[in-house]
C-alpha positions in Angstrom: -12.3 3.3 5.7 -14.0 0.1 6.8 -15.9 -0.3 10.1 -13.0 -1.9 11.9 -10.7 1.1 11.2 -7.5 1.4 9.2 -5.8 -1.9 8.4 -2.6 -2.6 6.3 -2.8 -5.0 3.5 -0.1 -6.5 1.2 -0.3 -6.4 -2.5 2.4 -7.1 -5.2 3.1 -4.1 -7.5 0.5 -2.3 -5.5 -1.8 -5.3 -5.9 0.6 -8.1 -4.6 3.6 -6.8 -2.7 3.2 -3.2 -1.6 1.6 -2.7 1.8 -1.3 -0.2 1.7 -3.9 1.0 4.2 -7.4 0.2 2.9 -10.3 2.7 2.6 -12.6 -0.1 1.4 -12.7 -3.8 2.3 -10.1 -5.8 0.4 -10.7 -9.5 -0.4 -8.2 -12.3 0.1 -5.6 -10.1 1.9 -4.3 -10.6 5.4 -4.7 -8.0 8.2 -1.6 -6.5 9.7 -1.1 -6.9 13.5 -3.2 -4.5 15.5 -1.4 -1.8 17.4 1.6 -1.7 15.1 2.9 1.8 14.2 4.6 2.3 10.9 7.3 5.0 10.4 6.3 6.9 7.3 8.6 8.3 4.6 7.7 11.9 3.8 7.6 13.1 0.2 7.3 16.5 -1.4 6.5 17.7 -4.9 8.6 19.9 -7.1 7.6 23.1 -8.8 9.2 22.6 -12.2 8.4 25.1 -15.0 10.9 23.9 -17.5 8.2 22.6 -19.9 6.2 25.9 -20.2 5.6 26.3 -24.0 4.5 29.9 -24.1 6.6 33.1 -24.0 3.6 35.0 -22.7 4.1 37.4 -19.8 1.9 39.4 -17.5 4.2 41.6 -15.5 1.5 44.2 -15.0 -0.8 41.7 -13.4 -1.0 40.2 -9.9 -2.4 36.7 -9.4 -4.0 35.0 -6.3 -3.8 31.2 -6.2 -6.9 30.4 -4.2 -7.1 27.4 -1.8 -7.6 24.3 -4.0 -10.6 22.1 -3.4 -10.6 18.3 -3.4 -12.7 15.4 -2.2 -11.9 14.3 1.4 -10.3 11.0 0.2 -7.6 13.1 -1.6 -7.2 16.0 0.7 -5.0 14.5 3.4 -1.3 13.7 3.9 -1.9 10.1 2.7 -0.9 9.1 -0.8 -3.8 7.6 -2.7 -3.7 4.4 -4.7 -6.6 3.4 -7.1 -6.7 -0.3 -7.2 -9.8 -0.4 -9.4 -12.5 2.0 -10.6 -14.3 1.9 -7.2 -11.6 0.7 -4.9 -9.1 3.2 -3.4 -6.3 2.6 -0.9 -3.4 4.5 0.7 0.3 3.8 0.1 1.7 2.3 3.3 4.6 4.0 5.2 4.4 7.0 3.0 2.9 10.5 3.3 3.0 14.0 1.8 4.8 16.8 3.6 1.5 18.5 4.3 -2.2 18.1 3.3 -2.3 17.5 -0.5 -4.2 20.7 -1.4 -1.7 22.8 0.6 1.2 21.2 -1.2 -0.4 21.7 -4.6 -1.2 25.4 -3.8 2.3 26.1 -2.5 4.0 24.5 -5.5 1.7 26.4 -8.0 2.7 29.7 -6.3 6.3 28.7 -6.5 6.1 27.7 -10.1 4.5 31.1 -11.1 7.2 32.9 -9.1 9.9 30.9 -10.8 8.8 32.2 -14.3 9.5 35.9 -13.3 6.6 36.8 -15.7 4.1 38.2 -13.2 3.9 41.4 -11.3 3.0 39.4 -8.2 1.6 36.1 -7.1 0.4 34.9 -3.7 -2.0 33.1 -1.5 -5.1 34.4 0.3 -4.3 36.6 3.3 -1.0 38.0 1.9 -2.4 41.4 1.1 -1.9 41.6 -2.7 -3.9 43.9 -4.9 -5.3 41.1 -7.0 -6.2 41.3 -10.7 -7.0 37.6 -11.2 -7.7 34.5 -9.1 -6.7 31.0 -10.1 -9.3 28.6 -8.7 -8.4 24.9 -8.9 -10.1 21.6 -8.1 -7.9 18.5 -7.6 -9.9 15.8 -9.3 -7.2 13.1 -9.3 -3.8 12.8 -7.7 -3.2 9.1 -7.4 -1.1 6.0 -8.2 -3.2 3.9 -10.6 -2.8 0.2 -10.4 -5.2 -0.5 -13.2 -3.1 -1.9 -16.0 0.5 -0.5 -15.9 1.3 1.3 -12.7 1.4 5.0 -13.2 1.0 8.4 -11.6 -2.2 10.2 -12.6 -2.9 13.9 -11.9 -6.0 15.8 -13.0 -6.7 19.4 -12.0 -9.6 21.7 -13.1 -8.7 25.4 -13.3 -10.7 28.6 -13.6 -9.1 32.0 -14.2 -11.4 34.6 -12.5 -11.2 38.3 -13.2 -11.1 39.7 -9.7 -12.3 43.2 -10.8 -15.6 42.1 -12.2 -16.1 38.5 -11.0 -16.2 37.0 -14.5 -14.5 33.7 -15.5 -11.8 34.6 -18.1 -11.0 31.0 -19.0 -11.4 27.5 -17.7 -9.8 24.1 -18.6 -9.1 20.6 -17.2 -5.4 19.6 -17.1 -4.4 15.9 -16.9 -1.1 13.9 -17.1 -0.3 10.3 -16.7 3.3 9.1 -16.2 4.4 5.4 -15.9 6.2 4.3 -12.8 9.9 3.4 -13.4 9.9 0.9 -10.5 7.9 -1.0 -7.9 8.9 0.7 -4.7 7.2 3.7 -3.0 9.8 6.2 -4.1 9.3 5.2 -7.8 5.5 5.5 -7.5 5.8 9.0 -5.9 8.4 10.0 -8.5 5.8 9.2 -11.3 3.2 11.3 -9.5 5.7 14.2 -9.2 6.5 14.1 -12.9 2.8 14.0 -13.8 2.2 17.0 -11.5 5.2 18.8 -13.1 3.5 18.5 -16.5 0.2 19.7 -15.2 1.8 22.6 -13.4 3.7 23.7 -16.5 0.5 23.5 -18.6 -1.5 25.5 -15.9 1.2 28.2 -15.7 1.5 28.6 -19.5 -2.3 28.6 -20.0 -2.7 31.2 -17.2 -0.1 33.5 -18.6 -1.7 33.3 -22.1 -5.2 33.9 -20.7 -4.4 36.9 -18.5 
């Protein structure tokens, strides 16, 4: 965020018409009136598992989905827009239903539960007798305005054997989905579809690796 605090800027197709709140100085764009308070639309993610490619099951195993890690710029309720390689901004008048890492963790747990292929799955503090931990790092969760507007999700995952502390497997999962429109809902829908693909890949990979 620049030294003068958060300011709203107008860009079309994320660069010219959509209003965003800048984290870094933006050139040639007008400042919004000080003291104005926007009413944000709140968005959630889905926990789709329809694209899981493996029939693998681990009904005799219990899985802990650890709290995901992420850089501070990502780990908030704001929806990140990457205007260029070094310039990141936030989508105006839009927010996630909770801090991003909490939403990602909750939807991963829900996705595993929806498969009915595990003996149990939960979050820290829920008292499960854990066999494995899924440790994730959210590396990208953004609307990219470089070239065609699209939703980009990248998550690094490690499957940790909780009995002996060894890493059973690790992999980076990434998906990019073009936006079908130029409004906030279309951009978030592209992010949601990208997250659904990554989620399905993580769930299938975890079941195979356990």
